[in-house]
Structures are given as C-alpha cells and as structure tokens.
KEDREN-985410 format. One record per residue (C-alpha): residue number from 1; residue in one letter; z, x, y. Coordinates in nm, 4 decimals. Layout:
BEGIN
[NUM,"a",[Z,X,Y]]
...
% end
This chain:
BEGIN
[1,"m",[0.0013,0.0076,-0.0070]]
[2,"s",[0.0047,0.2771,0.2470]]
[3,"d",[-0.3104,0.4895,0.1840]]
[4,"l",[-0.5762,0.4147,0.3985]]
[5,"n",[-0.8396,0.4371,0.1181]]
[6,"l",[-0.7332,0.2311,-0.0667]]
[7,"l",[-0.5327,-0.1124,0.0336]]
[8,"g",[-0.3112,0.0550,0.3385]]
[9,"e",[-0.5798,-0.1066,0.5983]]
[10,"r",[-0.5026,-0.4562,0.4672]]
[11,"f",[-0.1100,-0.3649,0.4116]]
[12,"n",[-0.1208,-0.1684,0.7820]]
[13,"a",[0.0378,-0.4305,0.9745]]
[14,"p",[0.4159,-0.4120,1.1159]]
[15,"s",[0.4693,-0.7458,0.9712]]
[16,"y",[0.4456,-0.5847,0.5893]]
[17,"k",[0.7465,-0.3597,0.6428]]
[18,"g",[0.9952,-0.5786,0.4228]]
[19,"w",[0.7580,-0.5764,0.1955]]
[20,"k",[0.7106,-0.2040,0.1269]]
[21,"t",[1.0535,-0.1847,0.0689]]
[22,"l",[1.0694,-0.4337,-0.0959]]
[23,"q",[0.7426,-0.2790,-0.3458]]
[24,"k",[0.9122,0.0404,-0.2387]]
[25,"a",[1.3006,-0.0771,-0.4823]]
[26,"t",[1.0966,-0.2453,-0.7082]]
[27,"d",[0.9524,0.0890,-0.8265]]
[28,"g",[1.3138,0.2853,-0.8368]]
[29,"k",[1.1536,0.5123,-0.4963]]
[30,"p",[1.4608,0.6196,-0.2520]]
[31,"l",[1.4443,0.4300,0.0518]]
[32,"t",[1.5025,0.5905,0.3871]]
[33,"r",[1.8842,0.5340,0.5295]]
[34,"a",[1.7031,0.2163,0.7373]]
[35,"e",[1.4964,0.0667,0.4668]]
[36,"e",[1.8278,0.0790,0.1960]]
[37,"e",[1.9600,-0.1125,0.4923]]
[38,"f",[1.7821,-0.3520,0.5153]]
[39,"f",[1.7993,-0.3660,0.1386]]
[40,"r",[2.1004,-0.4124,0.0849]]
[41,"e",[2.1397,-0.7220,0.3978]]
[42,"e",[1.8534,-0.9402,0.3138]]
[43,"f",[1.7480,-0.8776,-0.0746]]
[44,"s",[2.0017,-0.7603,-0.3180]]
[45,"g",[2.3432,-0.9138,-0.2305]]
[46,"g",[2.4406,-0.6088,-0.1278]]
[47,"r",[2.3634,-0.3691,-0.4250]]
[48,"p",[2.2192,-0.0560,-0.3624]]
[49,"p",[1.8571,0.0080,-0.4590]]
[50,"p",[1.7826,0.1106,-0.8220]]
[51,"k",[1.7773,0.4736,-0.9013]]
[52,"k",[1.4756,0.4462,-1.1340]]
[53,"r",[1.2266,0.1619,-1.1915]]
[54,"p",[1.4541,-0.1444,-1.3525]]
[55,"q",[1.2526,-0.3336,-1.6234]]
[56,"v",[1.3334,-0.6935,-1.5478]]
[57,"v",[1.3263,-0.7965,-1.1666]]
[58,"l",[1.2942,-1.1353,-0.9851]]
[59,"w",[1.2230,-1.1970,-0.6666]]
[60,"l",[1.3108,-1.4936,-0.5568]]
[61,"l",[1.0977,-1.5868,-0.1960]]
[62,"g",[1.0998,-1.8197,0.0828]]
[63,"r",[0.7745,-1.9939,0.1122]]
[64,"r",[0.4533,-1.8601,0.3030]]
[65,"s",[0.6333,-1.5199,0.2236]]
[66,"g",[0.3174,-1.3647,0.1362]]
[67,"k",[0.4204,-1.3912,-0.2394]]
[68,"s",[0.0818,-1.4348,-0.3753]]
[69,"e",[-0.1562,-1.1376,-0.2108]]
[70,"n",[0.1893,-0.8832,-0.2964]]
[71,"a",[0.2098,-1.0004,-0.6308]]
[72,"s",[-0.2063,-0.8867,-0.6206]]
[73,"a",[-0.1739,-0.5991,-0.4456]]
[74,"r",[0.0647,-0.4687,-0.7229]]
[75,"i",[-0.1075,-0.5870,-1.0559]]
[76,"t",[-0.3943,-0.4016,-0.8492]]
[77,"r",[-0.2038,-0.0923,-0.8792]]
[78,"d",[-0.0653,-0.1085,-1.2194]]
[79,"a",[-0.3790,-0.1693,-1.3919]]
[80,"v",[-0.5955,0.0860,-1.1518]]
[81,"t",[-0.3454,0.4143,-1.2624]]
[82,"a",[-0.2670,0.3257,-1.6218]]
[83,"t",[-0.3161,0.5670,-1.8420]]
[84,"l",[-0.3519,0.4236,-2.2393]]
[85,"k",[-0.4512,0.5860,-2.5455]]
[86,"g",[-0.7687,0.5791,-2.6540]]
[87,"g",[-0.9478,0.2555,-2.8234]]
[88,"e",[-0.6376,0.1353,-2.6562]]
[89,"t",[-0.6639,-0.1861,-2.4213]]
[90,"g",[-0.4143,-0.2719,-2.1814]]
[91,"l",[-0.2800,-0.6086,-1.9798]]
[92,"c",[-0.1956,-0.6659,-1.6406]]
[93,"g",[-0.0833,-0.9914,-1.6630]]
[94,"l",[-0.0630,-1.2136,-1.3823]]
[95,"i",[0.0685,-1.5580,-1.5395]]
[96,"s",[0.0670,-1.8879,-1.2309]]
[97,"w",[0.1834,-2.2112,-1.2543]]
[98,"s",[-0.1735,-2.4268,-1.2437]]
[99,"r",[-0.5765,-2.3124,-1.2342]]
[100,"s",[-0.5948,-2.3876,-0.8545]]
[101,"h",[-0.3226,-2.1119,-0.7844]]
[102,"c",[-0.4707,-1.8998,-1.0587]]
[103,"r",[-0.7913,-1.9549,-0.8343]]
[104,"v",[-0.6408,-1.8259,-0.5584]]
[105,"i",[-0.4867,-1.4903,-0.7132]]
[106,"l",[-0.8592,-1.4326,-0.8004]]
[107,"n",[-0.9801,-1.4809,-0.4834]]
[108,"y",[-0.7621,-1.1968,-0.3549]]
[109,"l",[-0.7927,-0.9460,-0.6105]]
[110,"r",[-1.2185,-0.9850,-0.5364]]
[111,"d",[-1.1359,-0.8658,-0.1863]]
[112,"m",[-0.8801,-0.6225,-0.2847]]
[113,"f",[-1.1416,-0.4591,-0.5693]]
[114,"r",[-1.4325,-0.4512,-0.2386]]
[115,"v",[-1.2352,-0.1316,-0.1002]]
[116,"p",[-1.4960,0.1392,-0.2584]]
[117,"l",[-1.2318,0.3907,-0.3945]]
[118,"l",[-1.1057,0.0045,-0.6163]]
[119,"e",[-1.4545,-0.1180,-0.6562]]
[120,"a",[-1.5535,0.2195,-0.8167]]
[121,"e",[-1.3169,0.1403,-1.0905]]
[122,"v",[-1.4609,-0.1858,-1.1932]]
[123,"e",[-1.6279,-0.2888,-1.5118]]
[124,"d",[-1.7057,-0.6531,-1.4747]]
[125,"f",[-1.4902,-0.9179,-1.2881]]
[126,"l",[-1.5029,-1.2398,-1.4877]]
[127,"t",[-1.3768,-1.5724,-1.4747]]
[128,"e",[-1.0406,-1.5515,-1.5685]]
[129,"e",[-1.0010,-1.1348,-1.5658]]
[130,"v",[-1.1303,-0.8380,-1.4624]]
[131,"r",[-1.1915,-0.5442,-1.6883]]
[132,"l",[-1.1543,-0.2051,-1.5512]]
[133,"r",[-1.3269,0.1521,-1.7055]]
[134,"n",[-1.0135,0.2770,-1.7799]]
[135,"n",[-0.9787,0.0093,-2.0383]]
[136,"s",[-0.7117,-0.1872,-1.8316]]
[137,"i",[-0.7295,-0.6007,-1.7461]]
[138,"i",[-0.5866,-0.7644,-1.5286]]
[139,"g",[-0.5590,-1.1254,-1.7304]]
[140,"v",[-0.4994,-1.4407,-1.4474]]
[141,"q",[-0.3833,-1.7180,-1.6842]]
[142,"t",[-0.2052,-2.0917,-1.6519]]
[143,"c",[0.1321,-2.0819,-1.7854]]
[144,"r",[0.0920,-2.1071,-2.1808]]
[145,"h",[0.2994,-2.0401,-2.4404]]
[146,"e",[0.0485,-1.7538,-2.6156]]
[147,"a",[0.0241,-1.5468,-2.2933]]
[148,"g",[0.0353,-1.1696,-2.3361]]
[149,"r",[-0.0142,-1.1739,-2.7075]]
[150,"g",[-0.2700,-0.8948,-2.8984]]
[151,"y",[-0.2588,-0.6400,-2.6299]]
[152,"t",[-0.0758,-0.4257,-2.5555]]
[153,"g",[0.1468,-0.4725,-2.2398]]
[154,"i",[0.1198,-0.2547,-1.9038]]
[155,"s",[0.3104,-0.5278,-1.6528]]
[156,"y",[0.3778,-0.9060,-1.6031]]
[157,"i",[0.4090,-1.0877,-1.2982]]
[158,"c",[0.4874,-1.4965,-1.3524]]
[159,"e",[0.4216,-1.6349,-1.0143]]
[160,"e",[0.6273,-1.9404,-0.9039]]
[161,"s",[0.7543,-1.9465,-1.2757]]
[162,"s",[1.0918,-2.1849,-1.1496]]
[163,"f",[0.7737,-2.4856,-1.1595]]
[164,"w",[0.6492,-2.3743,-1.4680]]
[165,"r",[0.4433,-2.6804,-1.6832]]
[166,"n",[0.2917,-2.6916,-1.9123]]
[167,"e",[0.2006,-3.1029,-2.0914]]
[168,"g",[0.5107,-3.1170,-1.8754]]
[169,"i",[0.7263,-2.9620,-2.0646]]
[170,"s",[0.9367,-2.6625,-1.9096]]
[171,"r",[0.7861,-2.2958,-2.0099]]
[172,"d",[0.9585,-2.0316,-1.8119]]
[173,"i",[1.1931,-1.8991,-2.0490]]
[174,"e",[0.9305,-1.8786,-2.3830]]
[175,"i",[0.7482,-1.7251,-2.2394]]
[176,"i",[0.8955,-1.4664,-2.0407]]
[177,"r",[1.0643,-1.3860,-2.4075]]
[178,"a",[0.7247,-1.3893,-2.5811]]
[179,"i",[0.5389,-1.0968,-2.3420]]
[180,"m",[0.8569,-0.9665,-2.3471]]
[181,"p",[0.7449,-0.7640,-2.7028]]
[182,"s",[0.4116,-0.6378,-2.6273]]
[183,"l",[0.5689,-0.4512,-2.2961]]
[184,"a",[0.8450,-0.2429,-2.5940]]
[185,"t",[0.5894,0.0845,-2.5929]]
[186,"t",[0.4844,0.0818,-2.2607]]
[187,"g",[0.7848,-0.0026,-2.0711]]
[188,"g",[0.6017,-0.1658,-1.8384]]
[189,"q",[0.8209,-0.4118,-1.5823]]
[190,"v",[0.8606,-0.8072,-1.5322]]
[191,"i",[0.8502,-0.9601,-1.2287]]
[192,"s",[0.9298,-1.2860,-1.2020]]
[193,"i",[0.8367,-1.4184,-0.8446]]
[194,"s",[0.9471,-1.7901,-0.7502]]
[195,"t",[1.0482,-1.9960,-0.4465]]
[196,"p",[1.4274,-2.1317,-0.6556]]
[197,"y",[1.4512,-2.4653,-0.7396]]
[198,"m",[1.6598,-2.6218,-0.9588]]
[199,"a",[1.9897,-2.4745,-1.1360]]
[200,"g",[1.8423,-2.3897,-1.4011]]
[201,"g",[1.6052,-2.2368,-1.6603]]
[202,"w",[1.5141,-1.8469,-1.6555]]
[203,"n",[1.5214,-1.7961,-1.2953]]
[204,"y",[1.8556,-1.9743,-1.2417]]
[205,"e",[2.0160,-1.7947,-1.5682]]
[206,"v",[1.8943,-1.4183,-1.4341]]
[207,"h",[2.0017,-1.4744,-1.1065]]
[208,"e",[2.3079,-1.5573,-1.1810]]
[209,"k",[2.4268,-1.3035,-1.3928]]
[210,"y",[2.2360,-1.0245,-1.1993]]
[211,"f",[2.1889,-1.0660,-0.8504]]
[212,"g",[2.4201,-0.8757,-0.6101]]
[213,"v",[2.5008,-0.6281,-0.9549]]
[214,"d",[2.3742,-0.2770,-0.9966]]
[215,"d",[2.2446,-0.2754,-1.2997]]
[216,"p",[1.9463,0.0224,-1.4300]]
[217,"d",[1.7372,-0.2579,-1.5879]]
[218,"h",[1.7130,-0.6376,-1.4102]]
[219,"l",[1.7279,-0.6351,-1.0001]]
[220,"v",[1.7297,-0.9243,-0.8850]]
[221,"i",[1.6312,-0.9999,-0.4935]]
[222,"r",[1.6973,-1.3100,-0.3281]]
[223,"a",[1.4641,-1.3017,0.0237]]
[224,"a",[1.4377,-1.6044,0.3242]]
[225,"s",[1.0569,-1.6496,0.3825]]
[226,"t",[1.1573,-1.4029,0.7720]]
[227,"a",[1.2524,-1.1812,0.6225]]
[228,"l",[0.8819,-1.0591,0.4500]]
[229,"n",[0.7003,-1.2776,0.7169]]
[230,"p",[0.8279,-1.2390,1.0766]]
[231,"t",[0.5268,-1.4176,1.1910]]
[232,"l",[0.6797,-1.7660,1.1274]]
[233,"n",[0.7916,-2.0035,1.3366]]
[234,"e",[1.2302,-1.9781,1.3383]]
[235,"d",[1.2315,-2.2459,1.5168]]
[236,"w",[1.0231,-2.4739,1.3417]]
[237,"i",[1.1855,-2.3689,0.9713]]
[238,"r",[1.5050,-2.4342,1.1380]]
[239,"k",[1.3760,-2.7853,1.1881]]
[240,"q",[1.2572,-2.8606,0.8711]]
[241,"i",[1.5790,-2.7462,0.7096]]
[242,"e",[1.8110,-3.0053,0.9573]]
[243,"l",[1.5653,-3.2666,0.8072]]
[244,"d",[1.6310,-3.2165,0.4783]]
[245,"p",[1.9001,-2.9770,0.4225]]
[246,"e",[1.8402,-2.9332,0.0345]]
[247,"s",[1.4500,-2.8937,0.0486]]
[248,"g",[1.4335,-2.6593,0.3511]]
[249,"k",[1.7084,-2.4182,0.2093]]
[250,"a",[1.6078,-2.3839,-0.0875]]
[251,"e",[1.2325,-2.4057,-0.0146]]
[252,"w",[1.2450,-2.1419,0.3571]]
[253,"l",[1.5810,-1.9343,0.2709]]
[254,"a",[1.5836,-1.8732,-0.1005]]
[255,"e",[1.8685,-2.0498,-0.2602]]
[256,"f",[1.8733,-2.2568,-0.5695]]
[257,"r",[1.9378,-2.6495,-0.5054]]
[258,"k",[2.2580,-2.7608,-0.5349]]
[259,"d",[2.1634,-3.1087,-0.5686]]
[260,"v",[1.9316,-3.0485,-0.8767]]
[261,"s",[2.0588,-2.8952,-1.2286]]
[262,"n",[1.9701,-2.9381,-1.6259]]
[263,"f",[2.0607,-3.2644,-1.7265]]
[264,"i",[2.1859,-3.1354,-2.0640]]
[265,"g",[2.1229,-2.7805,-2.2547]]
[266,"l",[1.8992,-2.6988,-2.4633]]
[267,"e",[2.1954,-2.5771,-2.6835]]
[268,"d",[2.3708,-2.8849,-2.6913]]
[269,"l",[2.0454,-3.0614,-2.8235]]
[270,"e",[1.9469,-2.8167,-3.0915]]
[271,"n",[2.2820,-2.8774,-3.2161]]
[272,"a",[2.2145,-3.2411,-3.3262]]
[273,"v",[1.8812,-3.1360,-3.4035]]
[274,"e",[1.7775,-3.2288,-3.8087]]
[275,"r",[1.5641,-2.9987,-3.8336]]
[276,"g",[1.3194,-3.0162,-4.1313]]
[277,"v",[1.3830,-3.4109,-4.0554]]
[278,"c",[1.0706,-3.5321,-3.8940]]
[279,"s",[1.2172,-3.9164,-3.9812]]
[280,"r",[1.3921,-4.0973,-4.1990]]
[281,"p",[1.3234,-4.4164,-4.4450]]
[282,"p",[1.4518,-4.7605,-4.3912]]
[283,"v",[1.7509,-4.7500,-4.6305]]
[284,"t",[1.9146,-5.1128,-4.7881]]
[285,"e",[2.2240,-5.0115,-4.7005]]
[286,"f",[2.1159,-5.0025,-4.3178]]
[287,"m",[1.9494,-5.3448,-4.3187]]
[288,"g",[2.0760,-5.5338,-3.9997]]
[289,"r",[2.2356,-5.1845,-3.8714]]
[290,"y",[1.8689,-5.0177,-3.7529]]
[291,"t",[1.7959,-5.0610,-3.3138]]
[292,"a",[1.4645,-5.0668,-3.2183]]
[293,"f",[1.3745,-4.9457,-2.8174]]
[294,"a",[1.0710,-4.8853,-2.7040]]
[295,"d",[0.8971,-4.7415,-2.3661]]
[296,"l",[0.6029,-4.8759,-2.2485]]
[297,"a",[0.3055,-4.6705,-2.0717]]
[298,"g",[0.3467,-4.7445,-1.7252]]
[299,"g",[0.0637,-4.5395,-1.5663]]
[300,"k",[-0.2267,-4.2660,-1.5881]]
[301,"g",[-0.0910,-4.0195,-1.8800]]
[302,"d",[0.2023,-4.2056,-2.0112]]
[303,"s",[0.2756,-4.2626,-2.3850]]
[304,"s",[0.3869,-4.5328,-2.5274]]
[305,"c",[0.7345,-4.4441,-2.7475]]
[306,"l",[0.8455,-4.6915,-2.9717]]
[307,"a",[1.2199,-4.5326,-3.1699]]
[308,"i",[1.4298,-4.6813,-3.4349]]
[309,"s",[1.7807,-4.5600,-3.4864]]
[310,"h",[2.1212,-4.6684,-3.7586]]
[311,"r",[2.5318,-4.6422,-3.6791]]
[312,"d",[2.6697,-4.5460,-4.0101]]
[313,"a",[3.0320,-4.6106,-4.0850]]
[314,"e",[3.1599,-4.3473,-3.9463]]
[315,"d",[3.0156,-4.4134,-3.6050]]
[316,"r",[2.7990,-4.1540,-3.6363]]
[317,"l",[2.4519,-4.1981,-3.4047]]
[318,"w",[2.1097,-4.1533,-3.5994]]
[319,"l",[1.7561,-4.1127,-3.5053]]
[320,"d",[1.5537,-4.2144,-3.7858]]
[321,"f",[1.1642,-4.2678,-3.6314]]
[322,"l",[0.9688,-4.1968,-3.3480]]
[323,"y",[0.6538,-4.3394,-3.2489]]
[324,"e",[0.3895,-4.2084,-2.9689]]
[325,"e",[0.0494,-4.3055,-2.8963]]
[326,"v",[-0.0447,-4.0688,-2.6185]]
[327,"g",[-0.2799,-4.0623,-2.3418]]
[328,"k",[-0.5047,-4.4193,-2.2704]]
[329,"h",[-0.4019,-4.6535,-2.4702]]
[330,"n",[-0.3936,-5.0332,-2.5447]]
[331,"p",[-0.0535,-5.1392,-2.5004]]
[332,"v",[-0.1191,-5.4900,-2.7293]]
[333,"q",[-0.2338,-5.2718,-2.9668]]
[334,"f",[0.0203,-5.0386,-2.9806]]
[335,"i",[0.2956,-5.3792,-2.9551]]
[336,"e",[0.1286,-5.4822,-3.2475]]
[337,"k",[0.1800,-5.1487,-3.4556]]
[338,"a",[0.5055,-5.1053,-3.3412]]
[339,"a",[0.6183,-5.4291,-3.4644]]
[340,"g",[0.4368,-5.3546,-3.8216]]
[341,"i",[0.7010,-5.0599,-3.7902]]
[342,"m",[1.0234,-5.2242,-3.6998]]
[343,"a",[0.9275,-5.4969,-4.0355]]
[344,"e",[1.0049,-5.1911,-4.2783]]
[345,"y",[1.3494,-5.1370,-4.0893]]
[346,"g",[1.4384,-5.5084,-4.0599]]
[347,"c",[1.4666,-5.4569,-3.7140]]
[348,"s",[1.3507,-5.7666,-3.5398]]
[349,"t",[1.4567,-5.7262,-3.1815]]
[350,"i",[1.3440,-5.4867,-2.9175]]
[351,"y",[1.4916,-5.3211,-2.6944]]
[352,"a",[1.3429,-5.1764,-2.2983]]
[353,"d",[1.3939,-5.1563,-1.9829]]
[354,"r",[1.3255,-5.4358,-1.7616]]
[355,"y",[0.9953,-5.2838,-1.6352]]
[356,"a",[0.8463,-5.3357,-1.9494]]
[357,"s",[0.9537,-5.7345,-1.9344]]
[358,"g",[0.6405,-5.9885,-1.8238]]
[359,"l",[0.3303,-5.9812,-2.0121]]
[360,"a",[0.5397,-5.7299,-2.2749]]
[361,"e",[0.7890,-5.9466,-2.3632]]
[362,"t",[0.5537,-6.2448,-2.4850]]
[363,"t",[0.3143,-5.9711,-2.6428]]
[364,"w",[0.6629,-5.8919,-2.8468]]
[365,"a",[0.7208,-6.2677,-2.8894]]
[366,"e",[0.3677,-6.3544,-3.0569]]
[367,"n",[0.4769,-5.9839,-3.3237]]
[368,"g",[0.7951,-6.1996,-3.3727]]
[369,"i",[1.0096,-5.9885,-3.1421]]
[370,"l",[1.2526,-6.0780,-2.9665]]
[371,"f",[1.2557,-5.8757,-2.5820]]
[372,"r",[1.5530,-5.8015,-2.4628]]
[373,"a",[1.6235,-5.5940,-2.1724]]
[374,"s",[1.8644,-5.3218,-2.1777]]
[375,"e",[2.1383,-5.3575,-1.8949]]
[376,"f",[2.1050,-4.9834,-1.8047]]
[377,"d",[1.7841,-4.8576,-1.6230]]
[378,"k",[1.6830,-4.4782,-1.6924]]
[379,"s",[2.0063,-4.3075,-1.5579]]
[380,"g",[2.2107,-4.5300,-1.7246]]
[381,"i",[2.0876,-4.4911,-2.0380]]
[382,"y",[2.0523,-4.1175,-2.0268]]
[383,"r",[2.4267,-4.0878,-1.8683]]
[384,"e",[2.5524,-4.3202,-2.1445]]
[385,"f",[2.3496,-4.0715,-2.3867]]
[386,"l",[2.4796,-3.7598,-2.2680]]
[387,"p",[2.8609,-3.7486,-2.4116]]
[388,"l",[2.7666,-3.9155,-2.6780]]
[389,"i",[2.5717,-3.5843,-2.8190]]
[390,"l",[2.7669,-3.3578,-2.6260]]
[391,"a",[3.1175,-3.5208,-2.8792]]
[392,"g",[2.8502,-3.4440,-3.1582]]
[393,"k",[2.8347,-3.7939,-3.2455]]
[394,"v",[2.4584,-3.8420,-3.2847]]
[395,"r",[2.1520,-3.6583,-3.5447]]
[396,"l",[1.8068,-3.6511,-3.3862]]
[397,"l",[1.4830,-3.5862,-3.5739]]
[398,"d",[1.3276,-3.2725,-3.5750]]
[399,"n",[1.0509,-3.3711,-3.2402]]
[400,"n",[0.9994,-3.0507,-2.9949]]
[401,"r",[0.8270,-3.2621,-2.7304]]
[402,"m",[1.1658,-3.5524,-2.7691]]
[403,"v",[1.3630,-3.1598,-2.6688]]
[404,"h",[1.1507,-3.0695,-2.4267]]
[405,"q",[1.1605,-3.3416,-2.2302]]
[406,"f",[1.5079,-3.3988,-2.2963]]
[407,"s",[1.5841,-3.0295,-2.2106]]
[408,"t",[1.3166,-3.0576,-1.9163]]
[409,"l",[1.5150,-3.3709,-1.7207]]
[410,"e",[1.6061,-3.2864,-1.3956]]
[411,"r",[1.9905,-3.4941,-1.2658]]
[412,"k",[1.9577,-3.5360,-0.8691]]
[413,"t",[2.2797,-3.6496,-0.6640]]
[414,"s",[2.1887,-3.8833,-0.3452]]
[415,"s",[2.3672,-3.8672,-0.0355]]
[416,"g",[2.5676,-4.1167,-0.1721]]
[417,"g",[2.6715,-3.9459,-0.4578]]
[418,"k",[2.5232,-4.1458,-0.7464]]
[419,"d",[2.3880,-3.9491,-1.0100]]
[420,"r",[1.9367,-4.0232,-1.0496]]
[421,"i",[1.8246,-3.8425,-1.3986]]
[422,"d",[1.4487,-3.8196,-1.4721]]
[423,"h",[1.2156,-3.5773,-1.5295]]
[424,"g",[1.0182,-3.3033,-1.2832]]
[425,"v",[0.7164,-3.3903,-1.0953]]
[426,"g",[0.4401,-3.2930,-1.3271]]
[427,"g",[0.7001,-3.4190,-1.6476]]
[428,"k",[0.7048,-3.6743,-1.9161]]
[429,"d",[0.9901,-3.8394,-2.0324]]
[430,"d",[0.8912,-4.1183,-2.2941]]
[431,"v",[1.0146,-4.0016,-2.5867]]
[432,"a",[1.2971,-3.9157,-2.5092]]
[433,"n",[1.3593,-4.2365,-2.2832]]
[434,"a",[1.2991,-4.4531,-2.5795]]
[435,"c",[1.5128,-4.2035,-2.8074]]
[436,"a",[1.8292,-4.2503,-2.5641]]
[437,"g",[1.7697,-4.5757,-2.5438]]
[438,"a",[1.7463,-4.6537,-2.9298]]
[439,"i",[2.0807,-4.4114,-2.9712]]
[440,"v",[2.2714,-4.5773,-2.6878]]
[441,"h",[2.2096,-4.9620,-2.7902]]
[442,"s",[2.3001,-4.8466,-3.1455]]
[443,"r",[2.6806,-4.8410,-3.0691]]
[444,"k",[2.7038,-5.1709,-3.1063]]
[445,"p",[2.6885,-5.3218,-3.4753]]
[446,"r",[2.3531,-5.5310,-3.4941]]
[447,"g",[2.5716,-5.8472,-3.5829]]
[448,"l",[2.7567,-5.8228,-3.2504]]
[449,"q",[2.4515,-5.7898,-3.0150]]
[450,"e",[2.2030,-6.0910,-3.1896]]
[451,"l",[2.5593,-6.3258,-3.1475]]
[452,"v",[2.5504,-6.2033,-2.7737]]
[453,"w",[2.2167,-6.2921,-2.7613]]
[454,"l",[2.2750,-6.6418,-2.9272]]
[455,"s",[2.5434,-6.7159,-2.6867]]
[456,"l",[2.3626,-6.6612,-2.3732]]
% end
C-alpha cells in the first residue's frame, strides 16, 4: 500500500492513515509510537500491537469505512507474493455474503490489476477468480460450505461474515472452521471483516474471548467508521445514532446490538436431537395423544410444513414426523397430503397460528380435519418452547434444516421490553415454527384439548 509503483498511489491520501496502521498491525509489523497510540485507542481495546503475524484476525468495522477496497488490496498482495511448490495451486479466498457484493470485490480487483506491474502477473481474469502466473488464484465466492476445499490455502478474507446466510441458514461458524485445515501447511491468515450485528455467531464469540487480550495467535480490531474514514460527516452519523441508537451504534461505532441475540444455543438443540432418527412411525399406544401443527406458506419462497408430536407418560415431548413442501406449491394440495399423514397418526385436529385461518380452515374441514387457531402467536410459541428444550423434556428428529432454523432465530427486545422472536433478514423458520408449535401443543393430554373444543 506504500509502494507508488504498485498500489501506493491509490492509498496515498491522508485519509488512509488509519488503514495503513491497521494493515501493519495485522501483519505483525512494528508500529511507530504515534501509530501504536492510535492502535491502542481506536482499534484494540488497549492491547499492544502483535509482535508477529496472528493467524486469526477479526476486523469489526463501521459502515463506509472502506472494508471492501482494503480487503481487495490485501488479498491482491497475498496472491502476488505467494511462494508455492512446483505443481501446487494456492488459493487466496475472498468469501462474501452475496453475489452482488462479489461483483463489487471483482470490480476493485480489476481496477487494482490495471497497475502495469500487477497486470503483468495476471494469467487470466475469469468470472469468479483471478489466476496469476505464480500458480496462485484469487477466488471470489459466496458463503457456501464447500468454500476453500481442494486447494492449498494462502489466506482467506471473510467479508461481512456477521450476515452470512445461505438458504436462510447462518453459515459463519461452519465455513470458517472448514477453511482452517487448508491453511495447515502454509500458516496463512483468516481475516473476518464485518460490521457487527447480534450477540451470537463466530464474530461475537471471538470478540468476547479475545478483544483487548494480548494473544499471539488472535487479533481483534473494533473501529468506528470515522477512525478509518475521516472524510465521513460526523454530525450526520451522530443524528443517525440518535434516530435509532441500537442500529446506529452497530452500523457506525462497530458495537454489537444489545437488542438482538440468538434465541437458543446450538448445543442445547443438538442435545435434544435423536441422531439417525428422521421420523417415528405411529404407535398404537400413543393413538389419541398425537398432536399436529401446520405452518402454511405465507409468501413467495416460503415452505408449508406439518409437524406431528406426542407426550409420553413421563411428560417427555417427542417430535415424530416432519413434512415440508418447499418452494412454489399449491397450499390446497399440501393440506390434502397433510390430512392423509395425520390420519395415519390418528390426528383429526390441526393447530396453526391465526394467520392460517380463513380459507385454510375451510380446506382443512373439507379433508375431515378440525382447525384450531393457536392461543399463541409465533413469538409466544417460541417462548413456550424454549424452557421445554432447556429442561431436557424434548426429543427432536434428525433434521438439519430444522436445527439450523432454530439456531438462527433472533430474539429482539422492543422499547417496551417485550421480546419478539423470528428469523433474521433473509432467513426462514417454517420448519422450526411447525416443530415448536407441535411440541408446545402436545403438553396437554389430547383428551383435554378435545374437551376444551367441545366446551366452546
């Protein structure tokens, strides 16, 4: 970033001063006294700069601070200077949260490789990668679980990893863990770069463990937008924070949101899952105890899902069956098929939230099923479900989609203090909602449920 023959001219403006300090510290290079003071005050929570290059780095940075441009410059440097064995192909991976953001990265890379000395290193510039003459590749891809497999890893940069979603499922922990083995022979770096979001996920866990801690293998940076981009209008940012303090502090001061957190831990869910059991056939002993809950598609891309569960003599709650219709489908045909499955379990009543009433109620009745609107809304169902899981009373099926949906639910606290539980932006919870609904409505003996209905 300093060599005028390479990218120095691009990053020569005084506004990049903070970025140069950050890049030097990430490389474990010595800082001047002024740089070290800036590093401690603005970036590190008081820890000294690392004396050697740490392998795991987290940059939590405010919006419009220059993340993508500087990530592109770093990955370019790593690829051009890589030294590989004969016949070996090395990957500098830049993993992003969306295809549109990948295009932003590729545009930065195209511009940087127009510098003559760097352009001479390019063998080919493809749709998702830049191939260099030294057998290294800059691969730009979305957050998929196969990221980094099959290559010798030189380095990885994970862009906006707090927001990684694939098919509505959070991918940050599993992808970052998956790319680490590819760096085993090179000792390359993994750098996660993101604006913070909720109190959960890989970035939050690493921040809580290492921010302000002088650890030789980990470096956590947290910087407000203006610390890295002093050209931003501070008055405008201040007004944005005043309008919405929680969102504004996350976006511009790089603070995790206190009003958003994970609903339930993955470990608690895994403890409730019966591995290898994908469904449980109906048992004569439990006929009359089976309870069914449906989550019908409410919009484009939603699934319709049926869950069936039962309560045993020891008050344990068992999930027995999950049926999901994915993508575009006919809700009437879903109800017809669901009614057939329910008949096998001796279920003649379906529970659903009030959103599913109206036409759906009539269609259920046409198929011999009594529709009952749940007394709980979606958040209420999840609130009732949580203590049952934590108490070890629930046994779930081995369904990865269900587990992922539960583990990515977000708890948001409103100004009035009441929690709202739902999936995050771009997420889904059709399977999780049906499962939780069936479990919650299994708590009462089936006979009591029918008596309640008959008394209305």
